[in-house]
LOMAR-43169 format. One line per field, with one value per residue (C-alpha): residue in three letters; x, y, z. Coordinates in steps of 0.25 Angstrom, whole numbers, plus 5000, padded with zeros to 4 digits. Example, Ala and Ser with C-alpha at 12.3 -4.5 7.8 and 13.67 -1.06 7.14 Angstrom:
BEGIN
residuo	(ALA SER)
X	(5049 5055)
Y	(4982 4996)
Z	(5031 5029)
END
This chain:
BEGIN
residuo	(MET ILE SER TYR PRO GLN LEU ARG THR ARG ALA GLU SER GLU ALA ALA ARG LEU PRO PRO LEU LEU ALA GLN ALA GLU HIS LEU ALA GLY THR VAL LEU LEU GLY GLU HIS GLY ARG ARG ARG SER GLY LEU GLY ASP ASP PHE TRP GLN TYR ARG PRO VAL GLN PRO GLY ASP SER LEU ARG MET ILE ASP TRP ARG ARG SER ALA LYS SER ASP ALA GLN PHE VAL ARG GLN ARG GLU TRP GLN VAL ALA GLN SER VAL MET LEU TRP VAL ASP GLN SER ALA SER MET GLY PHE ALA SER GLU LYS ASN GLY VAL SER LYS GLY GLU ARG ALA ARG VAL LEU ALA LEU ALA VAL ALA ILE LEU LEU ILE ARG SER GLY GLU ARG VAL GLY LEU THR GLY THR THR LEU PRO PRO ARG ARG GLY GLU GLY GLN ILE LEU ARG LEU THR GLU MET PHE LEU LYS GLY GLU ASP ALA ASP TYR GLY THR PRO GLU ALA ARG ALA MET LEU PRO HIS SER ARG ALA LEU PHE VAL SER ASP PHE LEU GLY ASP LEU GLU ALA VAL GLU ALA ALA LEU LEU LYS ALA ALA ASP ARG GLY ILE ARG GLY VAL LEU LEU GLN VAL LEU ASP PRO ALA GLU GLU SER PHE PRO TYR ARG GLY ARG ALA ILE PHE GLU SER MET ALA GLN SER LEU VAL HIS GLU THR HIS LYS ALA SER ASP LEU GLN GLU ARG TYR LEU LYS ARG LEU ALA GLU ARG LYS GLU ARG LEU ARG ALA LEU CYS ALA THR THR GLY TRP GLN TYR GLY LEU HIS ASP THR SER HIS SER ALA GLN SER ALA LEU LEU TRP LEU HIS ARG ALA LEU GLU ARG ARG LEU)
X	(5444 5453 5464 5468 5479 5470 5461 5468 5477 5463 5460 5473 5470 5458 5461 5472 5463 5456 5459 5467 5455 5446 5455 5458 5444 5440 5450 5447 5433 5437 5441 5428 5420 5407 5400 5384 5382 5374 5366 5361 5348 5335 5326 5323 5332 5333 5346 5343 5349 5346 5332 5324 5314 5301 5298 5283 5278 5282 5274 5271 5277 5291 5293 5302 5296 5306 5318 5307 5304 5317 5315 5302 5306 5302 5311 5309 5319 5327 5332 5344 5344 5348 5344 5355 5362 5367 5380 5384 5400 5410 5423 5432 5441 5446 5462 5461 5458 5473 5481 5491 5499 5509 5515 5509 5499 5484 5476 5463 5458 5462 5457 5444 5441 5445 5436 5425 5426 5428 5414 5407 5413 5409 5394 5392 5396 5385 5375 5375 5374 5387 5390 5396 5389 5385 5382 5395 5392 5377 5376 5376 5380 5389 5403 5402 5400 5413 5420 5414 5415 5430 5433 5424 5434 5446 5444 5449 5444 5454 5446 5454 5443 5431 5416 5406 5398 5384 5375 5365 5367 5355 5345 5346 5360 5373 5384 5399 5409 5425 5433 5442 5432 5443 5435 5423 5414 5402 5401 5403 5393 5385 5385 5380 5370 5365 5366 5359 5346 5347 5346 5360 5370 5384 5397 5408 5423 5434 5447 5460 5473 5483 5489 5476 5473 5486 5494 5506 5513 5524 5534 5531 5521 5512 5497 5491 5478 5480 5476 5483 5473 5476 5489 5496 5508 5513 5526 5522 5511 5510 5502 5492 5490 5481 5471 5471 5466 5456 5451 5451 5444 5433 5430 5430 5420 5412 5411 5406 5396 5391 5390 5383 5373 5370 5370 5383 5395 5408 5421 5438 5448 5462 5469 5480 5470 5465 5456 5448 5444 5437 5431 5425 5422 5415 5407 5401 5399 5388 5384 5378 5371 5366)
Y	(5585 5582 5572 5560 5565 5576 5568 5558 5571 5576 5562 5561 5575 5573 5558 5567 5576 5562 5561 5548 5539 5543 5539 5525 5524 5525 5517 5506 5507 5507 5492 5489 5487 5490 5496 5498 5496 5482 5479 5467 5467 5469 5484 5497 5500 5502 5493 5479 5467 5455 5446 5436 5426 5430 5426 5428 5440 5448 5456 5453 5467 5463 5451 5457 5450 5449 5444 5435 5431 5425 5413 5406 5411 5427 5435 5449 5460 5467 5480 5484 5490 5505 5511 5516 5512 5520 5515 5520 5520 5519 5520 5519 5531 5527 5528 5513 5513 5519 5505 5501 5490 5493 5506 5509 5500 5504 5508 5502 5515 5519 5505 5507 5521 5518 5505 5513 5525 5515 5509 5520 5525 5512 5513 5529 5528 5516 5524 5522 5532 5532 5539 5538 5532 5543 5558 5564 5557 5553 5542 5549 5547 5554 5556 5567 5557 5550 5563 5565 5549 5552 5563 5556 5544 5552 5557 5550 5548 5547 5536 5523 5514 5518 5516 5513 5525 5520 5535 5539 5525 5525 5513 5500 5509 5499 5504 5500 5500 5500 5498 5489 5487 5486 5497 5494 5482 5488 5499 5491 5483 5494 5501 5489 5486 5500 5499 5485 5492 5501 5490 5496 5483 5485 5480 5481 5482 5477 5482 5478 5479 5466 5469 5469 5455 5450 5455 5452 5460 5455 5457 5471 5480 5493 5493 5506 5511 5521 5532 5527 5527 5512 5505 5492 5486 5471 5465 5452 5458 5442 5438 5446 5440 5431 5439 5449 5441 5434 5447 5452 5439 5441 5455 5452 5442 5450 5460 5448 5447 5460 5461 5449 5453 5466 5463 5468 5462 5461 5462 5464 5470 5470 5481 5473 5467 5475 5486 5480 5468 5475 5486 5473 5467 5479 5481 5468 5468 5481 5476 5465 5474 5486)
Z	(5275 5287 5285 5292 5297 5304 5305 5316 5323 5326 5333 5340 5345 5350 5357 5364 5369 5377 5391 5390 5398 5388 5376 5381 5383 5369 5364 5373 5370 5355 5356 5359 5346 5349 5336 5340 5356 5355 5367 5362 5367 5361 5362 5358 5347 5331 5330 5325 5337 5331 5329 5339 5336 5339 5355 5362 5365 5352 5343 5328 5325 5333 5321 5311 5299 5287 5299 5301 5286 5286 5294 5300 5314 5317 5323 5329 5327 5338 5340 5352 5362 5363 5376 5380 5395 5406 5410 5424 5425 5439 5440 5451 5451 5464 5467 5468 5454 5449 5456 5444 5449 5437 5436 5423 5422 5421 5433 5437 5437 5421 5417 5425 5418 5405 5405 5411 5400 5387 5391 5393 5379 5373 5382 5377 5362 5363 5366 5381 5393 5404 5416 5429 5442 5452 5447 5440 5424 5422 5410 5397 5382 5374 5371 5381 5392 5390 5393 5404 5408 5406 5414 5426 5423 5424 5440 5451 5465 5477 5486 5486 5481 5472 5476 5465 5462 5462 5462 5453 5443 5433 5435 5426 5421 5420 5426 5426 5438 5436 5448 5455 5467 5478 5485 5495 5489 5496 5488 5475 5481 5484 5471 5463 5472 5471 5455 5454 5464 5451 5440 5437 5430 5427 5427 5439 5434 5445 5439 5446 5443 5440 5454 5461 5454 5460 5471 5464 5476 5486 5497 5505 5498 5501 5498 5496 5491 5480 5488 5497 5507 5511 5513 5517 5518 5519 5517 5511 5500 5494 5509 5504 5490 5494 5503 5494 5480 5489 5492 5479 5475 5484 5480 5464 5469 5477 5464 5455 5466 5466 5451 5451 5463 5455 5441 5438 5431 5435 5428 5432 5426 5428 5422 5417 5405 5393 5396 5382 5388 5400 5392 5382 5396 5402 5388 5387 5402 5400 5386 5394 5404 5392)
END
């Protein structure tokens, strides 16, 4: 029989082999206590969900006579829906996502990847199929898919800003797009409209650095894109703050309106806030659609 010290040593050894991204996502996912995955809607399944009063159109064989005998009303026993859903992920891997205003702070890309992978872990371990938009990684179940997703999330792109990938999205599936959405909004609009036409609903999470939210710059400043293809120099950065914040607010509002039009949900996450709070919001947002 293996001893506790040996078991702990073996566990620590196995954990050390995991990529840091997967280890972070595993830890984050562990903070969300799911138990059995409850979709909280009735359907074809084995697990009891709830009793409800008999409604017009219900047949006699649907009535739970044992429960009905305890009251003057008649009740139907509902089971919980257990049909697995396909959830498609798109995580912006562009150079823009590498920005972090604090020297040792978390970048937008780091936060986006760990959140998306934590969501994938929760969904896969709840029986859902998860994959990436496009053709590189179709939705699958199982622990092996978590490892494949981890590998894909560790790949970067050279482009300044990311463009949502909307190819090969399964009709009537669910989706999660995570990005700073500071690039071409026309591409975002085209992707969501294409998804909506295929009956796909999902969540759009905008991840921003606190400096992008407040624009705290003063005096002479040189602004350069992460891929170094765009450069702007100013001698009085504070003069740009009002215009910048106005344009950022307009961009957020446009994203909200686009989500409302297509039946998606819009969320905003500041990297100075906890990843756990963002994951809880994402989990609840996706649960409302599953």
